[in-house]
PAZAPA-4460 file (N, C-alpha, C; in steps of 0.05 Angstrom, whole numbers, plus 32768, in hexadecimal, padded with zeros to 4 digits):
% residues 343
    n_x    n_y    n_z   ca_x   ca_y   ca_z    c_x    c_y    c_z   seq   type   mol
   8678   8796   87C9   8684   8797   87D3   8683   87A7   87EE     1      X     A
   8680   879F   8808   867F   87B6   881E   869A   87C2   8821     2      X     A
   869F   87D2   882F   86B2   87E1   8833   86C8   87C9   883C     3      X     A
   86E3   87D0   8835   86F8   87BA   883B   86FA   87B5   885D     4      X     A
   8702   879F   8861   8709   8791   8882   871F   87A2   8883     5      X     A
   8729   87A1   88A0   8742   87AB   88A6   8753   879A   8898     6      X     A
   8752   877F   8896   8767   8771   888A   876E   8774   886C     7      X     A
   8752   877B   8859   8750   8785   8846   8765   87A3   883F     8      X     A
   875F   87AF   8852   876D   87CC   8856   878B   87C5   8851     9      X     A
   8792   87BA   8864   87AB   87BA   8867   87BB   87AA   884E    10      X     A
   87A7   8797   8844   87B7   878A   882C   87B4   879D   8810    11      X     A
   87A3   87B4   8815   87A3   87C5   8800   87BD   87D2   8806    12      X     A
   87BF   87E0   8819   87D5   87F5   881F   87F4   87DF   8814    13      X     A
   87F0   87CE   8819   8809   87B4   8814   880D   87B7   87FA    14      X     A
   87F9   87B5   87EA   87F7   87AE   87CD   87FF   87C8   87C0    15      X     A
   87F6   87E5   87CC   8800   87F9   87C2   8821   87FC   87C6    16      X     A
   8826   87F7   87DC   8848   87F9   87E3   8859   87E5   87D6    17      X     A
   884E   87CD   87D1   885D   87B8   87BE   8859   87C1   87A3    18      X     A
   8843   87D0   8799   883F   87D5   877D   884B   87EE   8773    19      X     A
   8853   8800   8782   885C   8817   877A   8843   882C   8775    20      X     A
   8830   8828   8780   8816   883B   8777   8804   8845   8792    21      X     A
   87F5   8857   878F   87E8   8865   87A6   87CB   8866   879F    22      X     A
   87BB   8864   87B5   879C   8868   87B6   8795   888A   87BC    23      X     A
   8782   888D   87A4   8779   88AB   87AE   8766   88AA   87C3    24      X     A
   8768   88BB   87D7   8759   88C0   87EB   8746   88DE   87EB    25      X     A
   872D   88D1   87E3   871B   88EC   87E1   870F   88F4   87F6    26      X     A
   870C   890D   87FE   86F8   8918   880F   86DF   8917   8800    27      X     A
   86CA   8910   8813   86AD   890E   880F   869E   8923   881C    28      X     A
   8688   892E   8814   8671   8939   8828   8659   8936   8826    29      X     A
   8650   8924   8817   8637   891F   8807   862D   8909   87FB    30      X     A
   8617   88FE   87F6   8612   88E3   87EB   8622   88EA   87CB    31      X     A
   861E   88FF   87C1   8626   8903   87A5   8643   88FD   87A1    32      X     A
   8652   890C   87B5   866E   8905   87B9   867A   88EC   87BD    33      X     A
   866B   88DC   87CD   8670   88C3   87CE   866A   88B5   87B8    34      X     A
   8653   88B4   87AB   864A   88A6   878E   8663   88AD   877C    35      X     A
   8667   88C2   8774   867B   88CC   875E   8695   88BB   8769    36      X     A
   86A3   88BB   877E   86B9   88AF   8785   86B5   8892   8785    37      X     A
   86A2   8881   878C   869C   8868   8789   869D   885E   8769    38      X     A
   8690   886D   8759   868D   8868   8744   86AB   886C   8731    39      X     A
   86B6   8882   873A   86CF   8885   8731   86E2   886E   8735    40      X     A
   86E5   8860   874D   86F5   884A   8757   86F0   8833   8747    41      X     A
   86D3   882E   8745   86CC   8819   8734   86D2   8818   871B    42      X     A
   86CD   8830   870C   86D5   8831   86EE   86EF   8830   86EA    43      X     A
   8701   8839   86F9   871F   8836   86F6   872A   881A   8701    44      X     A
   8715   880F   870B   8724   87F1   8718   8735   87F4   872B    45      X     A
   8732   880B   873A   8744   880D   8752   8737   8811   876D    46      X     A
   8745   8801   8785   8739   8803   87A3   8740   881E   87A4    47      X     A
   8737   882C   87BB   8739   8847   87C3   8733   884E   87DD    48      X     A
   8739   8868   87E4   8732   886E   8801   871E   8889   8803    49      X     A
   8705   8886   880D   86FA   889F   8813   86FA   88A5   882B    50      X     A
   86FD   88C3   882F   8701   88CF   884D   86F2   88E1   8854    51      X     A
   86F0   88EE   886B   86DA   88FF   8875   86EE   8913   8887    52      X     A
   86ED   8929   8884   86FA   8940   8897   86E6   8949   88A6    53      X     A
   86F3   8955   88BE   86E0   895F   88D4   86CC   8979   88CA    54      X     A
   86D4   8985   88B7   86C1   8999   88A6   86B1   898C   8892    55      X     A
   86B9   8975   8884   86A5   8962   8875   868E   8958   8888    56      X     A
   8698   894B   88A0   8686   8941   88B0   866D   8956   88B8    57      X     A
   867C   896C   88C1   866D   8983   88CC   8653   8989   88B8    58      X     A
   8661   898D   889F   864A   8990   888A   863B   897F   8887    59      X     A
   8640   8965   8885   862E   894E   8883   861A   894A   8899    60      X     A
   8620   8951   88B0   860A   8954   88C6   85F3   8967   88C3    61      X     A
   85F7   897D   88B2   85E4   898D   88B4   85E9   89A5   88B4    62      X     A
   85E2   89C2   88AB   85EA   89D6   88B6   85DD   89E2   88D1    63      X     A
   85CA   89D5   88DC   85C4   89DC   88FA   85CB   89C4   890A    64      X     A
   85D9   89B3   8905   85E4   899D   891B   8603   89A6   8919    65      X     A
   860E   89A8   8902   862E   89A8   8907   863C   899D   891B    66      X     A
   863A   8980   8919   8649   8969   8929   8657   895E   8914    67      X     A
   866F   8961   8915   8687   8952   8904   8685   8935   8906    68      X     A
   8684   892E   891C   8687   890D   891F   866B   8901   8918    69      X     A
   8658   8907   8920   863E   8901   8914   8639   8900   88FC    70      X     A
   8643   8918   88ED   8640   8918   88CC   8653   8900   88C0    71      X     A
   866C   88FE   88CC   8680   88ED   88C2   8674   88D2   88C3    72      X     A
   8665   88C8   88DA   865B   88B0   88E2   8641   88AA   88C8    73      X     A
   8634   88C0   88C3   861B   88BE   88AD   862C   88B9   8895    74      X     A
   8643   88C6   8889   864C   88C0   886F   865C   88A6   8872    75      X     A
   866C   889D   888A   8674   8881   8888   865E   8870   8881    76      X     A
   864B   8871   8891   8633   8858   888E   8629   885C   8871    77      X     A
   8625   8870   8864   861C   886D   8849   862F   885F   8834    78      X     A
   8648   8866   883F   8662   8859   882F   865E   8835   8831    79      X     A
   8658   8830   8848   865B   8815   884C   863F   880D   8839    80      X     A
   862B   8815   883C   8616   880D   882D   8619   8810   880E    81      X     A
   8626   8828   8804   8627   882E   87E6   863A   881F   87E0    82      X     A
   8651   8814   87EB   8667   8806   87E3   8663   87ED   87DA    83      X     A
   8646   87E3   87E3   8642   87C6   87DF   863B   87C1   87C0    84      X     A
   8637   87CF   87B7   862F   87D6   8798   8649   87D4   8784    85      X     A
   8660   87D4   878E   8679   87DB   877E   868D   87C4   8783    86      X     A
   869E   87B7   8770   86AD   87A4   876F   86C7   87AE   8774    87      X     A
   86CB   87C2   8788   86E9   87C9   878C   86E5   87CC   87A6    88      X     A
   8700   87D1   87B8   8703   87CF   87D3   8700   87F2   87DD    89      X     A
   86F0   87F7   87EC   86F5   8814   87F9   86F7   8812   8816    90      X     A
   8709   8826   881D   8714   8828   8834   8709   8842   883E    91      X     A
   8703   8842   8859   86F8   885F   8863   870A   886E   8875    92      X     A
   870E   8887   8876   8724   8891   8884   871C   88AF   8890    93      X     A
   8724   88B9   88A1   8722   88D2   88A7   8738   88EA   88A6    94      X     A
   8739   8900   889C   8748   8911   8896   8752   8928   88AC    95      X     A
   876B   892E   88B0   8773   894A   88BF   8768   894F   88D7    96      X     A
   876A   893A   88ED   875B   8942   8905   8770   894C   891D    97      X     A
   876E   8964   8922   8780   8970   892E   877E   896A   894F    98      X     A
   8792   8971   8960   8790   8967   897D   8775   8973   898C    99      X     A
   876E   898B   8986   8758   8999   8991   8739   8988   898B   100      X     A
   873C   897A   8973   8725   896C   896C   8721   894F   8971   101      X     A
   8736   8947   8980   873C   892A   8981   8722   8923   8993   102      X     A
   871B   892B   89A8   8702   8923   89B7   86E7   892D   89AA   103      X     A
   86E3   893D   899D   86CA   8943   898F   86C7   8932   8973   104      X     A
   86E1   892C   896A   86D9   891E   894B   86E3   88FC   894F   105      X     A
   8703   88FE   8953   8709   88DF   8954   86FF   88D0   8966   106      X     A
   86FF   88D5   8981   86F3   88C4   8994   86DA   88BA   8992   107      X     A
   86C8   88CC   898A   86A8   88C4   897E   86AE   88B1   8968   108      X     A
   86BC   88B1   8958   86BF   889E   8945   86CE   8884   894D   109      X     A
   86E0   8883   895A   86EB   886D   8965   86D8   8860   8975   110      X     A
   86C1   8868   8982   86AC   885F   8995   869C   884E   8983   111      X     A
   8691   885E   896B   8681   8854   8958   868B   8835   8948   112      X     A
   86A5   883A   8946   86B3   8823   893C   86B1   880B   8951   113      X     A
   86B9   8813   896E   86B6   87FF   8980   8697   87EF   8982   114      X     A
   8686   8803   8982   8669   87F7   897E   8668   87E8   8969   115      X     A
   866F   87EC   8954   866B   87DB   8938   8677   87BD   8943   116      X     A
   8693   87C3   8945   869D   87AA   894E   8694   8796   8961   117      X     A
   8685   87A1   8976   8679   8792   8989   865B   8787   897F   118      X     A
   8653   8795   8969   863E   8787   895D   8645   8771   894C   119      X     A
   865E   876A   8944   865F   8759   892F   8669   8762   8915   120      X     A
   8670   877C   8914   8674   878F   88FB   8694   8794   88FA   121      X     A
   86A0   879E   88E8   86B7   87AA   88E5   86B2   87C8   88EC   122      X     A
   86D0   87D4   88F1   86CD   87EF   88FA   86C2   8800   88E8   123      X     A
   86BC   881A   88F0   86AC   882C   88DE   86BF   8836   88C9   124      X     A
   86D6   8840   88CC   86EC   8847   88C0   8700   8834   88C3   125      X     A
   8712   8838   88B2   8724   8825   88AE   8740   8830   88BA   126      X     A
   8741   8850   88B2   875A   885C   88BF   8751   887A   88C9   127      X     A
   875E   8885   88D8   875B   88A0   88DE   8773   88AE   88DC   128      X     A
   8771   88CA   88D9   878A   88DE   88D9   8788   88EC   88F1   129      X     A
   879D   88ED   88FF   87A1   8903   891A   87B9   8915   890C   130      X     A
   87B0   8929   8908   87C0   8942   8900   87CD   894F   8917   131      X     A
   87E6   8947   8927   87F5   8952   8939   880A   8964   892C   132      X     A
   8808   896A   8915   8820   897B   8911   881F   899C   8915   133      X     A
   8809   89A0   8926   8805   89B9   8932   8810   89BC   894A   134      X     A
   881F   89A8   8957   8829   89A5   8970   8845   899C   896E   135      X     A
   885B   89A2   897C   8877   8991   897C   8871   8973   8978   136      X     A
   8888   896B   8971   888A   8949   8967   8886   893D   897E   137      X     A
   8891   8944   8996   888F   8934   89A9   8871   8931   89B2   138      X     A
   8868   894C   89B2   8849   8945   89C0   8839   8939   89A8   139      X     A
   883C   893C   898F   8830   8930   897F   8830   8910   897B   140      X     A
   884B   8907   8982   884C   88E6   8981   8843   88DC   899E   141      X     A
   8841   88EC   89B7   8835   88E1   89CE   8813   88E0   89C7   142      X     A
   880E   88F3   89BD   87E7   88F1   89B4   87E6   88DA   899E   143      X     A
   87FD   88D7   898D   87F6   88C6   8976   87F8   88A7   8983   144      X     A
   8809   88A2   8996   8814   888B   89A0   87F8   8885   89B2   145      X     A
   87EA   8895   89BC   87D2   888B   89CB   87BE   8887   89B8   146      X     A
   87B8   8896   89A4   87A5   8890   8992   87A5   8875   8980   147      X     A
   87C0   8871   8977   87C7   885B   896B   87C0   8842   897D   148      X     A
   87C5   8845   8994   87BB   8826   89A5   87A4   8829   89A5   149      X     A
   8791   8834   89A7   8773   8838   89A3   876D   882C   8988   150      X     A
   8776   883B   897B   8775   8830   895C   877B   8815   8955   151      X     A
   8791   880B   895C   8799   87F0   8956   8785   87D9   8969   152      X     A
   877B   87DF   897D   8768   87CD   898B   874F   87CD   8978   153      X     A
   874B   87DC   8969   872F   87DB   8956   873A   87D2   893C   154      X     A
   8752   87CE   8939   875D   87C6   891E   875A   87D8   8904   155      X     A
   875D   87F5   8914   875D   880F   8903   8778   881A   8906   156      X     A
   8782   8824   88E7   8798   882F   88E4   879A   884C   88E6   157      X     A
   87AC   8858   88F2   87B1   8875   88F7   87C5   887C   88E6   158      X     A
   87C0   8894   88DF   87CD   88A7   88CB   87D5   88C0   88DE   159      X     A
   87EE   88C9   88D9   87FA   88E3   88EC   8809   88F0   88D8   160      X     A
   8812   8904   88E4   881B   891C   88D0   8834   892B   88E1   161      X     A
   884A   892D   88DA   8864   893A   88E4   886A   894D   88CF   162      X     A
   8869   8969   88D6   8873   897D   88C5   8856   8983   88BB   163      X     A
   8853   899E   88AD   8839   89A7   88A8   8837   89AC   888B   164      X     A
   8820   89A0   8884   881F   89A6   8866   8811   89C5   8866   165      X     A
   881D   89D6   8851   8813   89F0   8854   87F6   89F9   8844   166      X     A
   87F1   8A0E   884B   87D7   8A14   883F   87BE   8A17   884F   167      X     A
   87AD   8A13   8849   8795   8A14   885B   877D   89FF   8850   168      X     A
   8770   89F0   8865   875D   89DD   8860   874C   89DF   8878   169      X     A
   8731   89DB   8871   8721   89D7   8888   8725   89ED   88A0   170      X     A
   872D   8A03   8894   872D   8A18   88AB   874C   8A18   88BC   171      X     A
   875A   8A05   88B4   8773   8A03   88BD   8788   8A0E   88AC   172      X     A
   8796   8A23   88B5   87A8   8A38   88A1   87C2   8A34   88A9   173      X     A
   87D4   8A28   889F   87F0   8A25   889E   8809   8A35   888E   174      X     A
   87F7   8A4A   8880   8808   8A5A   886F   881A   8A6C   8879   175      X     A
   8816   8A70   8896   8828   8A82   889D   8840   8A78   88AE   176      X     A
   8846   8A58   88AC   885C   8A4F   88BB   8874   8A4E   88AB   177      X     A
   888B   8A4B   88B6   88A3   8A4E   88AC   88A8   8A3A   889A   178      X     A
   88B4   8A3D   8887   88BD   8A2F   8870   88C6   8A0E   8875   179      X     A
   88D8   8A15   888C   88E0   89F3   8890   88CB   89E7   88A0   180      X     A
   88B6   89EE   88A4   88A2   89DC   88B2   8890   89D1   88A5   181      X     A
   8898   89D3   8883   8887   89C9   886F   889A   89AB   886A   182      X     A
   88AD   89A5   8878   88C6   8991   886B   88C6   897D   8883   183      X     A
   88C0   8965   8881   88C5   894D   889B   88E5   8946   8898   184      X     A
   88F3   8949   88A7   8911   893F   88AD   8912   8922   88AE   185      X     A
   8927   8910   88A2   892B   88F7   88AC   8928   88EB   88C5   186      X     A
   8930   8903   88D9   8938   88F9   88F6   8911   88FC   8901   187      X     A
   8903   890A   88F3   88E8   8904   88F8   88DE   88F2   88F2   188      X     A
   88E5   88E7   88D8   88D8   88CB   88D0   88DF   88B0   88E0   189      X     A
   88FF   88B3   88EA   88FE   88A0   88FD   88F2   88A2   8914   190      X     A
   88F3   88B7   8921   88E6   88BA   893A   88C7   88B0   8938   191      X     A
   88BD   88B7   8924   889F   88AD   891D   889D   8891   8923   192      X     A
   88AF   8885   890F   88AF   8869   890D   88B4   8856   8925   193      X     A
   88C5   8866   8932   88CE   8858   894D   88B4   885A   8964   194      X     A
   88AA   886E   8960   8894   8872   897A   887C   8864   8971   195      X     A
   8876   8860   8954   885A   8851   8952   885C   8838   8945   196      X     A
   8874   8830   8939   8870   8812   8933   886B   8802   8948   197      X     A
   8877   87FF   895E   8873   87EF   896F   8856   87E8   8976   198      X     A
   8846   87FF   8976   882A   8800   897B   881C   87EF   8968   199      X     A
   8819   87F8   894E   8808   87F2   8939   880B   87FD   8920   200      X     A
   8802   87F4   890C   8805   8801   88ED   87F9   881F   88ED   201      X     A
   8806   882E   88DF   8802   884C   88DF   8807   8855   88BE   202      X     A
   87FF   8868   88BD   8807   8879   88A1   880F   8890   88A5   203      X     A
   8826   889B   889C   8834   88AE   88A2   8833   88C7   8889   204      X     A
   8826   88DF   8892   8826   88F1   887E   883F   8904   8883   205      X     A
   8858   8900   8878   886A   890D   8875   886B   8926   8867   206      X     A
   8875   893F   886C   8873   8953   885E   8889   895F   884B   207      X     A
   8889   8964   8832   889F   8967   8823   889C   8981   8812   208      X     A
   888F   8992   881B   8887   89AC   880B   886E   89AB   8804   209      X     A
   885A   8997   8807   883E   8996   8801   882D   89B0   8809   210      X     A
   881A   89B7   87F6   880B   89CD   8803   87EB   89C9   8800   211      X     A
   87DA   89CB   8811   87C0   89C5   880A   87B4   89DF   87FB   212      X     A
   87A3   89DA   87E7   8794   89EC   87D7   8799   89E6   87BC   213      X     A
   8794   89FE   87AA   8793   89FB   8791   87AE   8A0E   8784   214      X     A
   87BA   89FE   8775   87D7   8A0F   876A   87DE   8A08   8749   215      X     A
   87E3   8A19   8739   87EC   8A16   8720   8805   89FB   8720   216      X     A
   880A   89ED   8712   8823   89DD   870B   8839   89EE   8711   217      X     A
   8847   89E8   8723   886C   89F2   8725   8863   8A06   873C   218      X     A
   884C   8A0D   8746   884A   8A20   875B   8853   8A14   8775   219      X     A
   884F   89FA   877A   885A   89ED   8799   886F   89E0   8792   220      X     A
   8883   89E7   87A5   889C   89DD   879F   88A5   89C4   87B2   221      X     A
   88A0   89AC   87A6   88A0   898F   87B8   88C0   898A   87B8   222      X     A
   88C4   897D   87C7   88DC   896C   87CF   88DC   8951   87D4   223      X     A
   88D5   893F   87C0   88CE   8921   87C5   88E2   8913   87D3   224      X     A
   8900   891C   87CC   8910   8912   87D7   8914   8911   87F6   225      X     A
   8900   891D   8803   88FD   891B   8820   88F9   8908   882D   226      X     A
   88E2   88FC   8819   88D3   88E3   881D   88EF   88C9   881B   227      X     A
   88F7   88CC   8804   890E   88B4   8801   8924   88B6   8815   228      X     A
   8929   88D2   8820   893E   88D1   8836   8936   88C7   884C   229      X     A
   891B   88CE   8852   890C   88C8   886E   890C   88A9   8870   230      X     A
   88FD   889B   8854   88FE   8882   8858   891D   8875   885C   231      X     A
   8930   887B   8851   8946   886F   8851   8951   8871   886B   232      X     A
   894D   8888   887D   8954   8887   8896   8948   8875   88A9   233      X     A
   8933   886B   88A2   8925   885B   88B0   892D   8840   88A9   234      X     A
   892D   883A   888D   8935   881B   8889   8956   8818   888D   235      X     A
   8961   8826   888D   897E   8823   8894   8986   881F   88B2   236      X     A
   8972   8826   88C3   896F   881D   88DC   8964   8808   88E2   237      X     A
   894B   8805   88D6   8939   87EA   88DD   8935   87D7   88C9   238      X     A
   893D   87DC   88B1   893E   87C6   8898   8928   87CF   8889   239      X     A
   8927   87BD   8872   8913   87C4   885A   88FC   87C5   8861   240      X     A
   88EF   87B4   8878   88D3   87B0   887C   88CD   87C5   888D   241      X     A
   88D6   87DD   8895   88D0   87F3   88A4   88CA   8807   8894   242      X     A
   88CB   8801   8875   88C0   8817   8869   88A0   8821   886C   243      X     A
   889C   8837   8875   8885   8846   8879   8873   884A   8861   244      X     A
   885B   8849   886B   8845   884E   8855   883B   886C   8859   245      X     A
   8840   887B   8844   8842   8897   8845   882E   88A3   8834   246      X     A
   881F   88BC   883D   880C   88C9   8832   880D   88E0   882A   247      X     A
   8804   88E9   8813   8810   8903   8808   87F8   8916   8804   248      X     A
   87F4   892D   8816   87E1   893E   8815   87EB   8958   8808   249      X     A
   87D7   8965   87FD   87DE   897D   87EC   87EC   897D   87D4   250      X     A
   87DF   8968   87C9   87E8   8966   87AE   87E0   8974   8794   251      X     A
   87CD   8986   8793   87C3   8995   877B   87D7   89A3   8772   252      X     A
   87DD   89A0   8755   87EE   89AC   8749   880C   899C   8749   253      X     A
   880C   8988   8751   8825   8979   874E   882C   896E   8739   254      X     A
   8841   896F   8728   8850   8965   8715   884D   8946   8714   255      X     A
   8844   893C   86FF   8845   891C   86F3   8860   8913   8703   256      X     A
   8871   891D   86FD   888F   8915   8701   8895   890F   8724   257      X     A
   888D   8927   8734   888F   8928   874B   887D   8915   875C   258      X     A
   8865   8911   874C   8851   88FE   875B   8856   88E4   8757   259      X     A
   8862   88DC   873F   886B   88C1   873E   8885   88BC   874C   260      X     A
   8894   88D0   8750   88B1   88CB   8764   88A7   88C2   877C   261      X     A
   8893   88D8   8789   8882   88D3   87A8   887F   88AD   87A6   262      X     A
   8871   88A5   8794   886A   8885   8792   887E   8872   879C   263      X     A
   8898   887E   878A   88AF   886F   8792   88BE   8869   87AC   264      X     A
   88B1   8882   87BC   88BC   8884   87D5   88A7   887C   87EE   265      X     A
   8894   886D   87E3   8881   8859   87FC   886B   886F   8800   266      X     A
   8861   8881   87F0   8840   8890   87F0   8830   887A   87E3   267      X     A
   881D   8870   87F7   8807   8861   87F0   87EB   886E   87F1   268      X     A
   87E9   8882   87F7   87D2   8893   87FB   87D2   88B1   87F1   269      X     A
   87C4   88BE   87E1   87C3   88D9   87D7   87AD   88E5   87DA   270      X     A
   87A9   88F8   87ED   878F   8906   87F3   8788   891B   87D6   271      X     A
   876A   8918   87D3   8760   8929   87BB   8749   8936   87C5   272      X     A
   8749   894E   87C6   8732   895F   87D2   8730   897A   87C1   273      X     A
   8746   8988   87C0   873F   89A2   87AD   8739   899D   8792   274      X     A
   8747   898B   8787   873D   898B   876C   8727   897F   8767   275      X     A
   8721   8969   8776   8701   8957   8777   86F1   896D   877D   276      X     A
   86F2   8981   878A   86DE   8998   8795   86D7   89AA   877D   277      X     A
   86EC   89AE   8769   86E4   89BF   8751   86D8   89B0   873E   278      X     A
   86E6   8995   873B   86D5   8983   8728   86BA   897B   872E   279      X     A
   86B4   8982   874A   8693   897B   874E   8689   8995   874C   280      X     A
   868F   89AA   874D   8685   89C4   874D   8683   89D2   8731   281      X     A
   8694   89C8   8722   8698   89D6   8705   8682   89CC   86F3   282      X     A
   8670   89B7   86F6   8660   89B1   86E5   8643   89BE   86F1   283      X     A
   8644   89BF   870E   862A   89CF   8711   862E   89EE   8706   284      X     A
   8643   89FA   8709   8641   8A17   86F9   8637   8A1B   86E0   285      X     A
   8645   8A03   86D0   8640   8A00   86B3   8622   89FC   86B1   286      X     A
   8615   89E6   86C3   85FB   89E6   86BC   85EB   8A03   86C9   287      X     A
   85F0   8A0D   86DB   85E3   8A23   86E4   85E4   8A3C   86CB   288      X     A
   85FB   8A40   86C3   8602   8A54   86AE   85F2   8A4E   8694   289      X     A
   85EE   8A34   8688   85E2   8A2C   8674   85C1   8A2D   8679   290      X     A
   85BA   8A27   868D   85A0   8A29   868F   8595   8A43   86A4   291      X     A
   85A1   8A52   86A5   8597   8A6A   86B9   857B   8A72   86B8   292      X     A
   8570   8A75   86A1   854F   8A7B   86A2   8540   8A65   86AA   293      X     A
   854A   8A4D   86AC   8538   8A36   86B8   853F   8A35   86D3   294      X     A
   8556   8A38   86DD   855D   8A36   86F8   8552   8A4C   8707   295      X     A
   8553   8A62   86FF   8545   8A7C   870B   852D   8A83   8702   296      X     A
   851D   8A8D   8713   84FC   8A96   870B   8502   8AB2   8709   297      X     A
   8509   8ABB   86EE   850D   8ADA   86E4   84F3   8AE3   86DA   298      X     A
   84F1   8AFB   86DF   84DB   8B0B   86DB   84BC   8AFD   86DA   299      X     A
   84BE   8AF0   86F2   84A6   8ADF   86FC   849B   8AC7   86EB   300      X     A
   84B0   8AC2   86DC   84A8   8AA4   86D3   84AF   8A91   86E4   301      X     A
   84A8   8A76   86D5   84A6   8A5F   86F0   84BF   8A51   86EB   302      X     A
   84D7   8A56   86D8   84EC   8A49   86D6   84E9   8A2F   86C9   303      X     A
   84FF   8A19   86CC   84FC   8A00   86C5   8503   89EF   86DC   304      X     A
   84EE   89DC   86E1   84F3   89CE   86FB   8508   89B3   86F1   305      X     A
   850D   89B0   86DD   8521   899D   86D5   853E   89A5   86D8   306      X     A
   8543   89C3   86D4   855A   89CC   86D7   8564   89D2   86ED   307      X     A
   854F   89D9   8705   8556   89DE   871F   8551   89CB   8733   308      X     A
   8546   89B5   8729   854A   8999   873A   8563   8993   873E   309      X     A
   856A   8993   875D   8589   8991   8761   8595   8979   8753   310      X     A
   8581   8962   874C   858F   8949   8743   859B   894F   872A   311      X     A
   8591   8965   871C   8599   896D   86FB   85B7   8974   86F9   312      X     A
   85BE   8981   870F   85DB   898D   870C   85ED   897B   8721   313      X     A
   85E3   896B   8735   85ED   895A   874A   85FB   8941   873D   314      X     A
   85E8   8937   8725   85F4   891E   8713   860D   8927   8707   315      X     A
   860A   893D   86FE   8624   894D   86EB   8639   8955   86FE   316      X     A
   8637   895C   8716   864B   895F   8727   865A   8942   872B   317      X     A
   8645   892E   8738   8652   8913   873F   8661   890C   8729   318      X     A
   865C   890F   870D   8667   8900   86F2   8687   8913   86F4   319      X     A
   8681   892A   86F9   869F   893D   86F5   86B3   8934   870A   320      X     A
   86AA   892C   8722   86BB   8925   873C   86C2   8909   8734   321      X     A
   86B5   88F5   872D   86B9   88DB   8721   86D2   88DB   870C   322      X     A
   86CC   88EF   86F4   86E2   88EF   86E1   86FD   88F9   86F0   323      X     A
   86FD   890A   86FF   8715   8915   870D   8722   88FF   871C   324      X     A
   8710   88F1   872C   871C   88DC   873D   8729   88C4   8729   325      X     A
   871E   88C1   8718   8729   88AA   8700   8740   88B0   86FC   326      X     A
   874B   88D1   86F6   8765   88DE   86EF   8773   88D3   8703   327      X     A
   876C   88D9   871D   877E   88D2   8733   8787   88BA   8737   328      X     A
   8773   88A4   872E   877D   888C   872C   8794   8883   871D   329      X     A
   878F   8890   8705   87A3   888B   86F5   87BD   8897   86FA   330      X     A
   87BD   88B2   8701   87CF   88BC   870D   87E4   88B0   871F   331      X     A
   87D2   88A8   8732   87E5   8896   8745   87E5   8875   8746   332      X     A
   87E2   886E   872C   87E5   8859   8722   87D2   8841   8730   333      X     A
   87BC   8849   873E   87B3   8834   874B   879B   8826   8735   334      X     A
   8796   8830   871F   8782   8829   870E   8789   880D   8702   335      X     A
   8771   87FD   8703   8777   87E6   86FC   877E   87CE   870C   336      X     A
   8787   87D7   8721   8795   87C8   8737   8786   87BF   8751   337      X     A
   876F   87BC   8753   875A   87B6   8765   8762   879A   8770   338      X     A
   8763   8797   8786   876D   877D   8797   8751   8771   879A   339      X     A
   8738   8779   8796   8721   8771   879C   8720   8754   8794   340      X     A
   870E   8740   87A3   8710   8726   879C   8728   8714   879C   341      X     A
   873D   8721   87A8   8756   8712   87AA   875F   870E   87CA   342      X     A
   8752   8720   87D7   8756   8723   87F7   873A   8722   8808   343      X     A
***
């Protein structure tokens, strides 16, 4: 199945909202990470989201090019081709684009979708994230509205964020922010809904104490009730149909009870990055340690080509990522719920 059409993507989100589950959204940087994700979704019989960050796009473009938008296009085109081999729906998304990177990252990607649509194809990405949490909410929403208008014209969904996810990701560090900045208020959620709903469909990354990075269970203090209270503020004012599609960032170390509670409050997408980075790298380290004399040409020996061939350890890395992603599908209750073939 090729990448989901805009209509299929909307149906995916509707199904998750109605069914009380969420899609794992994995950040990819290479063909092995893409293939590991696709295999995981297929084996879990789960639809899913594959996404590219600015840093991931820059890496994929090559160390001498360092063009985030170009690399994101390369990865997205690869997903479009590779997804044809699997019987699940896959959506493409971009992660955390701050205001300073809109012109160099989001705008070229929207143009790429515009060109694909003119050629009779669907958009390159089904959704994009604008992270305006680094500026005041009024400025955030002003930019978000303009971007959503452009996205809506291309049948693309925009994800926005109000409040800041703590920690550090792709060079953006919010660890020094005041504690209250890590929590979105009900008033914020109403303001976001009122600003964006008249324009087009959007995803909202509300913050409730979530933090990017790797933490032991219990180290991150989440308040899922913030999502409940914010959704209630919106639906009390505008009716049950106004419930927003929410996104969970920074979920490493989250307890199962907190994770499942967020699903009750409208989370339909959860970003998975830190955990899959480790799941990808750990088998490589094991391979190197177990085959050190073959991988290295020690004491003028010739080594063992079979062990230093990148394919020997990247296959293991792909499988490691795949297994962790299947866990994510189980945790988020999306396993076995593909809507492939029904829409």
